[in-house]
C-alpha positions as CSV (number, residue, x, y, z in Angstrom):
1,M,48.1,-80.9,-295.2
2,A,49.5,-81.8,-298.8
3,M,47.5,-82.6,-301.7
4,R,48.0,-86.1,-303.0
5,Q,50.2,-86.6,-305.8
6,E,47.4,-88.3,-308.0
7,T,45.5,-85.6,-307.6
8,L,48.0,-83.1,-308.5
9,A,48.9,-85.0,-311.3
10,A,45.4,-85.3,-312.2
11,I,45.0,-81.5,-312.8
12,N,48.6,-81.2,-314.2
13,M,49.8,-78.7,-311.8
14,T,52.1,-78.7,-308.9
15,E,50.6,-78.1,-305.3
16,D,52.9,-74.4,-305.3
17,A,51.6,-73.7,-308.8
18,L,47.7,-74.5,-307.7
19,I,48.0,-72.5,-304.5
20,K,49.7,-69.3,-306.5
21,S,46.9,-69.9,-309.1
22,L,43.9,-70.1,-306.4
23,I,45.5,-67.0,-304.6
24,K,45.5,-64.7,-307.7
25,D,41.7,-65.8,-308.4
26,V,40.9,-64.6,-305.0
27,Q,43.0,-61.5,-305.3
28,D,41.2,-60.7,-309.0
29,V,37.8,-61.0,-307.8
30,F,38.2,-58.9,-304.9
31,I,39.6,-56.4,-306.6
32,N,37.7,-56.4,-309.7
33,M,34.1,-56.9,-308.2
34,V,34.8,-55.5,-304.2
35,G,37.0,-52.8,-305.2
36,V,39.7,-54.2,-302.3
37,E,42.8,-53.5,-303.2
38,D,44.9,-54.2,-299.9
39,L,43.9,-57.8,-299.9
40,M,47.1,-59.6,-298.6
41,H,47.6,-63.5,-298.9
42,L,48.9,-65.0,-295.1
43,P,50.9,-67.8,-295.8
44,I,49.6,-69.8,-293.0
45,Q,48.4,-73.1,-292.9
46,V,45.0,-73.7,-291.8
47,D,42.9,-76.6,-290.8
48,L,39.8,-77.0,-292.7
49,T,38.1,-78.2,-289.7
50,T,37.6,-74.8,-287.8
51,H,35.2,-73.3,-285.2
52,F,33.5,-70.1,-286.3
53,T,32.4,-67.1,-284.0
54,K,30.1,-64.1,-285.4
55,C,31.1,-65.1,-289.1
56,L,29.4,-65.9,-292.2
57,T,30.2,-68.7,-294.8
58,A,29.3,-68.4,-298.5
59,M,29.5,-71.7,-300.2
60,V,29.0,-73.1,-303.7
61,G,29.6,-76.9,-304.7
62,L,31.5,-78.3,-307.5
63,A,30.0,-81.3,-309.2
64,G,31.3,-83.3,-312.5
65,T,34.9,-84.3,-313.0
66,Y,35.6,-83.3,-309.8
67,N,33.4,-82.9,-307.0
68,G,33.7,-80.5,-303.8
69,L,32.9,-77.1,-302.7
70,V,34.4,-73.7,-302.4
71,S,33.8,-71.9,-299.5
72,V,34.6,-68.1,-298.1
73,H,34.6,-67.8,-294.6
74,L,34.3,-64.1,-293.3
75,P,33.8,-62.6,-289.8
76,W,30.5,-60.4,-289.9
77,P,32.0,-56.6,-290.0
78,L,34.0,-57.8,-293.1
79,A,31.3,-59.4,-294.5
80,I,29.2,-56.0,-294.1
81,S,32.3,-54.1,-295.3
82,F,32.7,-56.2,-298.2
83,T,29.0,-55.9,-299.2
84,S,28.8,-52.1,-298.8
85,L,31.8,-51.8,-301.2
86,M,30.0,-54.1,-303.8
87,L,26.4,-52.2,-303.5
88,G,28.0,-48.7,-303.4
89,M,25.8,-48.2,-300.4
90,E,26.1,-48.4,-296.5
91,V,25.0,-51.9,-295.1
92,T,25.3,-51.9,-291.2
93,E,23.8,-55.3,-290.6
94,I,23.8,-59.0,-291.8
95,D,20.8,-58.8,-293.9
96,D,19.5,-60.8,-297.5
97,D,21.8,-58.1,-299.3
98,V,25.2,-59.4,-297.0
99,N,24.0,-63.0,-298.1
100,D,23.6,-62.4,-301.7
101,A,26.8,-60.5,-302.2
102,M,28.8,-63.0,-300.2
103,G,27.3,-66.0,-302.1
104,E,28.5,-64.2,-305.3
105,I,31.9,-63.6,-304.2
106,A,31.8,-67.4,-303.5
107,N,30.5,-68.2,-306.9
108,M,32.9,-66.0,-308.5
109,V,35.9,-67.7,-306.8
110,A,34.6,-71.2,-307.3
111,G,34.2,-70.0,-311.2
112,S,37.5,-68.9,-311.6
113,F,38.9,-72.1,-309.0
114,K,37.3,-74.5,-311.5
115,Q,39.1,-73.4,-314.8
116,H,42.1,-74.9,-312.8
117,L,41.1,-78.2,-312.4
118,S,40.3,-79.5,-315.5
119,K,39.8,-78.5,-319.4
120,G,39.1,-74.8,-318.5
121,G,36.0,-76.1,-316.0
122,S,33.7,-76.9,-319.0
123,D,32.9,-80.5,-316.9
124,I,32.3,-79.2,-313.9
125,Q,29.4,-77.5,-312.6
126,L,28.4,-75.4,-309.5
127,S,25.5,-75.3,-307.5
128,T,23.7,-72.5,-306.3
129,P,25.2,-70.6,-303.5
130,S,24.5,-71.2,-300.0
131,V,25.2,-69.0,-296.9
132,V,25.4,-69.6,-293.2
133,N,26.1,-67.5,-290.7
134,G,26.1,-67.5,-287.1
135,S,27.3,-66.8,-283.4
136,D,29.0,-69.9,-283.1
137,Y,29.1,-73.1,-285.8
138,I,32.1,-75.3,-286.9
139,V,32.7,-76.2,-290.7
140,S,34.2,-79.6,-291.2
141,S,34.6,-81.4,-294.7
142,G,34.8,-84.9,-295.1
143,S,37.8,-87.3,-295.0
144,N,37.7,-88.3,-298.3
145,L,38.2,-84.7,-299.7
146,E,41.4,-83.0,-300.6
147,N,41.4,-79.3,-299.1
148,I,43.6,-75.9,-299.5
149,T,42.5,-73.1,-297.5
150,L,43.9,-69.9,-297.8
151,K,44.2,-67.0,-295.5
152,F,43.7,-63.5,-296.3
153,A,43.8,-60.2,-294.6
154,S,42.2,-57.0,-295.6
155,G,43.4,-54.1,-293.2
156,D,42.9,-55.6,-289.5
157,E,40.6,-58.5,-290.6
158,W,41.2,-61.6,-292.1
159,F,39.2,-64.3,-293.9
160,M,39.6,-67.5,-295.4
161,V,39.0,-69.3,-299.0
162,S,38.7,-73.4,-298.9
163,L,39.1,-75.5,-302.0
164,S,37.9,-79.1,-301.0
165,I,37.9,-81.7,-303.9
166,E,37.5,-85.0,-304.2
167,E,38.5,-86.6,-307.9
């Protein structure tokens, strides 16, 4: 779903420019913090209301000029793999290390994203990361929020990163 022109005018960007910036932010975080260089954006429209099976969702709230949420949705094997790369040690199951690592990824992505929304992001505060994981759950966003959901692939696995904002 396309973002409203009023929102795009407020942040002084086209939707294409915003998406390109968000893709670069995600790739930079994963290259620099996780060591994943084969991250590829999949240009597929994704509905934010998504049913997840055996996945982990890490979220960081935005509050200020823009309110909203940045979320990273990963299947368990990919969350474990990324955590192993970040920590430089073998991780074999979803545990506190995985929750902390994926929460930190969401935090770094949110910190990058907020820079595009307003004056360098200084008027937007970030919440402490929250992590949800389970064998079967649904994530949805309020109807008054605008969403951009990006899909990425690393090897044979894929994951999503979402920005939901309310002006």
